[in-house]
LUMKE-933615 format. One record per atom (N, C-alpha, C): residue in three letters; z, y negated, x. Coordinates in steps of 0.001 Angstrom, whole numbers, padded with zeros to 6 digits, always signed. Layout:
// residues N
ALAZYX/...
END
This chain:
// residues 94
ALA+091729-175388+008636/ALA+090707-175450+009679/ALA+090044-176824+009677/GLN+089602-177223+010826/GLN+088952-178510+010997/GLN+087528-178442+010433/THR+087156-179407+009573/THR+085822-179374+008976/THR+085042-180654+009232/ASP+085326-181339+010323/ASP+084610-182577+010595/ASP+083284-182321+011314/LEU+082974-181084+011617/LEU+081697-180721+012222/LEU+080900-179882+011236/ALA+079594-179898+011399/ALA+078720-179126+010516/ALA+077720-178366+011386/LEU+077829-177051+011368/LEU+076935-176205+012157/LEU+076095-175318+011261/GLN+074962-174906+011782/GLN+074191-173838+011169/GLN+074463-172590+011993/GLY+074043-171451+011469/GLY+074184-170223+012226/GLY+075157-169265+011587/SER+075624-168325+012410/SER+076549-167316+011909/SER+077477-166869+013032/VAL+078605-166324+012612/VAL+079555-165718+013537/VAL+079494-164215+013312/THR+079308-163479+014388/THR+079263-162020+014276/THR+080340-161396+015141/GLU+080735-160225+014723/GLU+081717-159415+015452/GLU+080949-158262+016071/ARG+081119-158055+017365/ARG+080376-157000+018048/ARG+081329-156051+018762/TRP+080936-154798+018784/TRP+081633-153756+019526/TRP+080598-153197+020483/MET+080942-153103+021794/MET+079929-152779+022786/MET+080428-151764+023809/PRO+079489-151008+024382/PRO+079842-150138+025501/PRO+079841-150941+026801/CYS+080601-150468+027790/CYS+080640-151179+029065/CYS+079685-150569+030088/GLY+079326-149327+029921/GLY+078398-148701+030849/GLY+079068-147952+031998/LYS+080391-147978+032092/LYS+081079-147258+033165/LYS+081124-145771+032832/ALA+080740-144962+033778/ALA+080771-143515+033575/ALA+082208-143060+033329/GLY+082385-142192+032356/GLY+083696-141650+032054/GLY+084552-142523+031148/CYS+084070-143705+030803/CYS+084839-144590+029930/CYS+084794-144055+028508/ARG+085807-144407+027718/ARG+085872-143960+026331/ARG+084658-144401+025531/CYS+083991-145470+025967/CYS+082821-145955+025236/CYS+081598-145075+025474/GLN+081696-144163+026454/GLN+080592-143246+026729/GLN+080828-141872+026097/ALA+081964-141679+025445/ALA+082323-140391+024842/ALA+081459-140119+023612/ASN+081614-138912+023083/ASN+080900-138543+021866/ASN+081922-138120+020819/PRO+082256-138909+019823/PRO+081657-140208+019502/PRO+082242-141304+020385/PRO+081471-142350+020603/PRO+081943-143430+021474/PRO+083042-144262+020822/GLN+083952-144740+021650/GLN+084980-145684+021218/GLN+084670-147007+021913/LEU+083904-147837+021233/LEU+083380-149055+021833/LEU+084462-150102+022069/HIS+084191-151007+022993/HIS+085096-152111+023326/HIS+084866-153277+022365/GLY+085921-153977+022049/GLY+085776-155138+021177/GLY+086977-155257+020278/PRO+086946-156103+019322/PRO+085756-156857+018936/PRO+085523-158071+019840/TYR+084234-158385+020022/TYR+083803-159606+020678/TYR+083123-160441+019614/TYR+083359-161734+019628/TYR+082790-162612+018614/TYR+081767-163534+019247/GLN+080715-163827+018480/GLN+079733-164778+018974/GLN+079165-165599+017828/TRP+078816-166839+018167/TRP+078118-167732+017246/TRP+076675-167760+017685/THR+075772-167610+016730/THR+074341-167623+017008/THR+073661-168547+016009/ALA+072718-169361+016512/ALA+071952-170262+015652/ALA+070634-170589+016331/LYS+069680-171035+015531/LYS+068417-171552+016056/LYS+068616-173033+016365/VAL+068324-173430+017591/VAL+068438-174820+018020/VAL+067126-175184+018699/ASP+066420-176136+018119/ASP+065113-176555+018645/ASP+064170-175369+018821/GLY+064176-174463+017845/GLY+063265-173329+017859/GLY+063679-172184+018773/ARG+064803-172289+019400/ARG+065291-171240+020301/ARG+066636-170736+019807/THR+066909-169472+020071/THR+068184-168896+019689/THR+069253-169300+020695/LYS+070343-169852+020183/LYS+071490-170234+021022/LYS+072656-169344+020637/THR+073303-168773+021621/THR+074434-167886+021383/THR+075597-168304+022276/LEU+076763-168391+021670/LEU+077997-168668+022420/LEU+078995-167567+022137/ARG+079599-167040+023170/ARG+080691-166095+022965/ARG+081933-166888+022607/LEU+082633-166436+021584/LEU+083812-167142+021092/LEU+085089-166413+021456/GLN+086132-167175+021648/GLN+087461-166604+021795/GLN+087971-166283+020387/PRO+088810-165273+020237/PRO+089302-164925+018897/PRO+089905-166098+018140/ASP+090579-167022+018844/ASP+091197-168161+018155/ASP+090186-169238+017739/GLU+088914-169097+018124/GLU+087875-170052+017734/GLU+087091-169608+016501/VAL+087217-168346+016130/VAL+086373-167764+015089/VAL+086505-168501+013759/GLU+087705-168699+013273/GLU+087887-169351+011975/GLU+087401-170791+011991/GLU+087583-171482+013106/GLU+087107-172856+013216/GLU+085582-172900+013126/PHE+084894-172010+013831/PHE+083434-171955+013760/PHE+082975-171580+012354/ARG+083651-170652+011715/ARG+083289-170282+010340/ARG+083447-171476+009399/SER+084476-172265+009620/SER+084693-173466+008810/SER+083562-174472+009040/TRP+083161-174667+010285/TRP+082072-175588+010598/TRP+080750-175113+009987/ILE+080525-173809+009985/ILE+079312-173255+009365/ILE+079349-173481+007860/ALA+080491-173261+007237/ALA+080629-173520+005802/ALA+080370-174994+005501/GLN+080892-175885+006338/GLN+080653-177319+006167/GLN+079163-177626+006321/GLY+078495-176994+007269/GLY+077058-177185+007455/GLY+076271-176754+006234/ARG+076659-175642+005618/ARG+075986-175177+004403/ARG+076214-176147+003256/HIS+077416-176707+003183/HIS+077724-177704+002155/HIS+076837-178941+002341/VAL+076714-179409+003566/VAL+075859-180558+003858/VAL+074409-180236+003487/ASP+073935-179037+003816/ASP+072568-178636+003462/ASP+072350-178677+001948/ARG+073338-178208+001162/ARG+073225-178256-000302/ARG+073137-179693-000801/ILE+073946-180572-000234/ILE+073923-181983-000636/ILE+072562-182599-000323/VAL+072036-182338+000856/VAL+070739-182905+001244/VAL+069623-182364+000353/ARG+069651-181068+000033/ARG+068635-180506-000871/ARG+068702-181180-002232/GLN+069918-181369-002748/GLN+070080-182023-004046/GLN+069606-183475-003974/TRP+069921-184185-002931/TRP+069516-185570-002741/TRP+067989-185676-002722/ARG+067340-184763-001994/ARG+065874-184768-001940/ARG+065268-184473-003311/ARG+065854-183536-004044/ARG+065350-183198-005380/ARG+065477-184393-006307/LEU+066648-185028-006292/LEU+066863-186203-007137/LEU+065953-187356-006728/SER+065726-187515-005440/SER+064827-188570-004958/SER+063406-188341-005449/LEU+062946-187104-005370/LEU+061609-186782-005844/LEU+061484-187040-007344/GLU+062500-186639-008099/GLU+062486-186901-009549/GLU+062429-188399-009824/ALA+063172-189200-009069/ALA+063174-190650-009259/ALA+061803-191231-008920/VAL+061189-190762-007864/VAL+059857-191242-007488/VAL+058847-190886-008573/GLU+058922-189659-009072/GLU+057977-189234-010104/GLU+058172-190040-011386/ARG+059422-190321-011762/ARG+059686-191147-012952/ARG+059146-192548-012736/GLY+059388-193105-011579/GLY+058932-194458-011269/GLY+057421-194575-011251/ARG+056744-193595-010735/ARG+055281-193619-010710/ARG+054722-193458-012097/GLY+055375-192671-012957/GLY+054907-192489-014322/GLY+054985-193778-015115/LYS+056018-194579-014892/LYS+056191-195851-015613/LYS+055150-196872-015166/SER+054862-196899-013866/SER+053936-197910-013359/SER+052486-197612-013747/ARG+052181-196377-014085/ARG+050809-196010-014450/ARG+050621-195927-015952/GLY+051737-196028-016709/GLY+051752-195799-018114/GLY+050935-196655-018954/
END
């Protein structure tokens, strides 16, 4: 899978009724339509959702995994930066 993109969010699989009277999805128990896949993430404080084609699912999952990897690196970088600043300030005040 291609990992040159980094996304946040998640991919979900949904099974849904269509609402047509007499359809199998209206039976008891219902036989819902699907699976339908969607990517959902918060973008600028708003929820963004895209319906995915089945052949896009693994690619989006790969991009999400890459995004999580980037987030881990940035968290570690910030932690190490803070430690370096604290060490540097301790020496200058010593």
